[in-house]
C-alpha positions, 0 to 999 in steps of 0.5 A, a space after each residue: 500500499 502506498 503511503 500518504 508520503 508517497 502520494 505527496 511525492 507523486 504530486 510533487 513529481 507531477 508539479 502538483 502540491 497539496 491543496 491544488 485543485 484536482 479538477 479537470 484543469 489539473 491537466 494544464 499543470 502536469 507534464 504529460 511527457 515525464 517518465 512516470 507518465 509515459 513509461 512502465 515500472 512493471 510488465 504484464 508478467 509481473 502483474 500477473 504474478 501480483 494477481 496470483 499472489 493476491 490469491 483472489 483478494 484485490 490486487 494493490 497497484 496504487 501509484 504504479 506507472 503502468 503506461 502502455 502496457 497490454 493488460 487485456 483480459 486480466 482479472 483486476 476486480 476490486 484492484 486498487 489503482 488509485 493514482 496509477 498511470 495507465 496512459 496509452 495502456 490496452 485493457 480490452 475486456 479487462 475485468 475491473 468491476 469495483 476497481 478503485 481508479 480514483 485520480 488515475 491517469 488513463 489518457 488514450 487508454 483502450 477499455 473497450 468492452 472492459 467491465 467497469 461495473 461499480 468502479 470508482 473513477 472519481 477525478 480520473 483522466 480519461 481524455 481520448 480514451 476508448 471505452 466502446 461497449 464497456 460496462 460502467 453500470 453504477 460507476 462513479 464517473 465524476 471524471 474527464 472523458 473529453 474526447 473519449 469514445 463510448 460508443 454503445 457503452 453501458 452507463 446505466 445508473 452511473 454517478 457523474 453529477 456534481 455534488 453541490 454540498 462539496 465544491 470547495 475546489 470548484 465545480 467537480 463533475 463529469 466532463 464528456 466534452 466532444 466525447 462520442 456516446 452513440 447508441 450508448 445506454 445512459 438510463 437513470 444516469 446522473 449527469 447533473 451539471 455535467 459538461 456535455 458540450 458537443 457530445 455525440 449522443 445520437 441514438 442514445 438511451 437517456 430514459 430517466 437520466 438526470 440532466 438537470 443544469 447540464 451543459 449540452 450546447 452543441 450536443 447531438 441528440 438525434 434519435 435519442 430516447 429521453 423519456 422521463 429525462 430531467 432537463 430543467 435548467 439544462 443549457 440546449 444552445 445549438 443542441 440537435 434534438 431532431 427525432 428524439 422520442 419519449 417525454 422528457 421532464 422539465 424540457 420547457 424549463 431548459 435554457 436556450 431551448 429556442 436556440 435548439 434544432 428541433 426539426 
């Protein structure tokens, strides 16, 4: 288990220090070309040995640099991956149900068809990551998914909304700016106040989703199902609502509805 001192040293190595706001803007303060962000300190065989030694218990990979490794199809259920660096790693069909990826870095990583049910992705950095057909049911995804691909992903009951009771470091919420969520299942997803600007949601299922006060400017919801979705105070400027189905709640109280495309 990594110590608090080790985590403090890690922050310093990334150019961050205790008290630095760990919101999406932290990426601007990090040297993504630093060795710990591009290299790996273990190889796949070493991780397989750690999994075997854990004998069915969750493996501890916290703070590890695992960049660009192929970890596809490994059993990492419940693994401690807090602060781990997984930039450019391959995790196709990897079992990560219940894993703790809080504050992990996985920029450009490939999680296609991975099992991330119930995983904790709080403040993880997954910009440009691939999560096509991944299962994130019930995951905590107050994280950065800007430019990521989540085509046909399962995001039922995900928790990505801002907690307005604890915003001392600024608005901490899910960010999916420019992400691709075509045909994704976001039934009952909590994305209150989330940043979904220019997000592609064509054919997505958003039945019962909480989109209250979400930023949906320029988002493409062509053919999306919105039955029971909460849209009060959502910003719909230049959003494409052509061919949507179902009866959303609070649509008449959405902001900039008159500027949306509703043909």
